[in-house]
C-alpha positions as MATLAB code, in Angstrom:
seq = 'MAGSLAYVASGESGLTIINVSNPANPVLVGRFSLSGYTRDCSVSGSFVYLAHSLRGVVAVDVSNPARPRGAAWFNTPGATCGVEAAGDYIYAADQIGGLHVLSVNAPPPKPPRFASLDLNAQKQARLVLNGTVGARYYIEWTDAPGGTNAWTATAVLALTNSTQEWTDPESASQPRRFYRAMLKP';
ca = [
      99.813   89.267  120.478;
      97.160   91.429  122.072;
      94.404   89.531  123.855;
      93.250   86.762  121.545;
      94.587   88.457  118.399;
      97.892   87.539  116.785;
      99.438   90.254  114.617;
     101.746   88.634  112.070;
     104.342   90.343  109.860;
     103.538   88.422  106.684;
     106.406   89.256  104.327;
     105.044   90.262  100.929;
     101.467   90.089  102.278;
     101.949   92.930  104.799;
     100.117   92.436  108.127;
      97.805   89.528  108.933;
      95.494   89.588  111.972;
      94.356   86.215  113.322;
      91.999   85.354  116.178;
      93.678   82.544  118.131;
      91.180   82.289  121.004;
      90.710   78.685  119.868;
      94.271   77.544  118.998;
      92.929   74.488  117.207;
      90.908   76.726  114.880;
      92.604   80.085  114.180;
      90.390   82.537  112.266;
      91.553   85.243  109.863;
      90.246   88.616  111.095;
      91.886   91.135  108.761;
      94.802   92.076  106.513;
      96.737   95.211  105.685;
      98.552   94.900  102.346;
     101.687   96.765  101.302;
     103.976   96.423   98.327;
     107.437   95.417   99.490;
     108.292   93.172  102.420;
     107.039   93.388  106.030;
     109.739   91.955  108.289;
     108.527   92.527  111.866;
     105.706   94.081  113.882;
     105.018   95.395  117.376;
     101.635   96.120  119.004;
     101.027   99.157  121.213;
      97.461  100.132  122.123;
      95.351  100.366  118.982;
      98.374  100.534  116.666;
     100.646   97.946  115.111;
     104.027   99.212  113.955;
     105.483   97.386  110.947;
     109.157   97.130  109.981;
     108.885   97.525  106.221;
     111.535   97.104  103.531;
     110.435  100.129  101.456;
     108.578  102.465  103.813;
     110.528  102.332  107.076;
     108.102  102.003  109.986;
     104.412  101.904  109.074;
     101.850  102.682  111.795;
      98.617  100.731  111.245;
      95.458  101.621  113.153;
      93.899   98.328  114.299;
      91.115   99.793  116.445;
      88.880   97.808  114.076;
      90.948   94.630  113.458;
      88.700   93.591  110.574;
      89.562   96.826  108.749;
      93.113   97.895  109.594;
      94.183  101.159  107.996;
      97.479  102.942  107.476;
      97.864  105.860  109.855;
     101.452  107.104  109.384;
     104.880  106.352  107.957;
     108.193  107.004  109.700;
     111.094  107.018  107.239;
     114.447  105.356  107.867;
     117.437  105.527  105.502;
     117.454  101.846  104.519;
     115.368   98.710  104.884;
     113.832   98.504  108.363;
     114.282   94.968  109.650;
     113.007   95.159  113.252;
     110.632   97.278  115.330;
     109.585   97.541  118.977;
     107.023   99.988  120.400;
     107.328  101.009  124.052;
     105.469  103.935  125.580;
     105.786  107.025  123.397;
     108.674  105.630  121.359;
     109.270  103.269  118.481;
     112.668  101.599  118.226;
     113.490  100.671  114.643;
     116.464   98.613  113.460;
     117.579   99.708  110.008;
     120.082   97.846  107.817;
     121.853  101.065  106.838;
     121.272  103.502  109.691;
     121.318  101.171  112.698;
     118.938  101.982  115.564;
     116.427  104.812  115.191;
     114.319  106.071  118.085;
     111.104  107.647  116.816;
     108.515  109.538  118.819;
     104.889  108.550  118.280;
     104.007  112.131  119.283;
     105.944  113.744  116.421;
     103.479  114.193  113.588;
     104.705  112.280  110.524;
     103.830  113.492  107.032;
     100.261  112.755  105.962;
      99.808  109.877  103.547;
      99.168  111.336  100.080;
      95.652  111.532   98.708;
      94.423  112.543   95.274;
      91.791  115.262   95.616;
      90.882  115.147   91.933;
      91.856  113.748   88.539;
      90.719  115.152   85.211;
      92.007  115.959   81.722;
      93.318  119.351   80.641;
      92.714  120.889   77.178;
      95.605  118.830   75.732;
      93.993  115.595   77.021;
      96.751  115.148   79.622;
      95.958  113.785   83.083;
      95.828  116.572   85.668;
      96.049  115.382   89.279;
      95.586  117.352   92.485;
      97.484  115.850   95.426;
      96.847  116.559   99.117;
      99.690  115.983  101.581;
     102.105  117.653  103.983;
     103.961  120.837  103.008;
     107.651  120.021  102.574;
     107.080  116.274  102.195;
     108.128  114.547   98.982;
     105.820  112.116   97.207;
     106.360  109.670   94.337;
     103.745  109.735   91.593;
     103.558  106.333   89.900;
     101.399  104.908   87.114;
     100.430  101.564   85.624;
      98.086  100.513   82.852;
      96.649   97.545   84.780;
      96.468   97.773   88.606;
      96.472   94.421   90.345;
      97.860   92.717   87.257;
     101.393   91.643   86.487;
     102.454   95.083   85.226;
     104.732   97.019   87.509;
     104.173  100.547   88.731;
     106.401  103.103   86.992;
     107.710  106.154   88.874;
     106.976  109.212   86.763;
     107.585  112.174   89.093;
     108.621  113.244   92.572;
     106.650  116.162   94.001;
     107.946  118.257   96.888;
     104.782  119.890   98.183;
     104.973  123.672   98.553;
     101.294  123.812   99.532;
      99.090  121.217  101.221;
      97.319  120.859   97.858;
      99.382  120.747   94.692;
      98.553  120.178   91.027;
     100.613  118.010   88.669;
     100.123  117.198   84.981;
     101.396  114.002   83.327;
     102.825  115.223   80.000;
     102.990  111.667   78.571;
      99.408  110.658   79.378;
      97.759  112.084   76.234;
      99.267  109.272   74.151;
      98.200  106.544   76.613;
      94.703  105.037   76.318;
      94.471  104.566   80.081;
      96.659  105.105   83.116;
      96.089  104.457   86.796;
      97.973  106.588   89.328;
      99.112  106.307   92.918;
     101.138  108.543   95.210;
     103.562  107.337   97.868;
     105.557  109.167  100.511;
     109.214  109.339   99.456;
     111.768  108.578  102.176;
];
């Protein structure tokens, strides 16, 4: 809770933000969705820290509660099952590694972002990924985002530059592919 807002770790739905100023009539304010399972959350200032089964601790900027956005990921070795933010530290309980004390001042790797996507001369998808040098990112694809088809991991990139190009050698034979990049723990 922070003021009249309840921040709820919503399992497979990620984070749910609810205005409870009128307890008889709670109002949905915003959501932050993640694949995987959100087990716990802790509010500190304009951030909510999520204990997440796949991504460790996820920092969500809730300065605009109607539009929460992912700000950073802090990796832990296993599934993070509890989190508490206090001052400049985040205390994360991990099923494999036990307690982890993370500093909110240590810059985590940037979330990945595709700078461009086009086709090369062989009609293969050519992606340019922006991220943090030294960080490792999964590249995944699906043929129907939001549908019942799962995402398939196709590559792991260890960035040697803040911008790196990657070509999907199997994409020329696929009529359509959608891509995403995720920080690899």
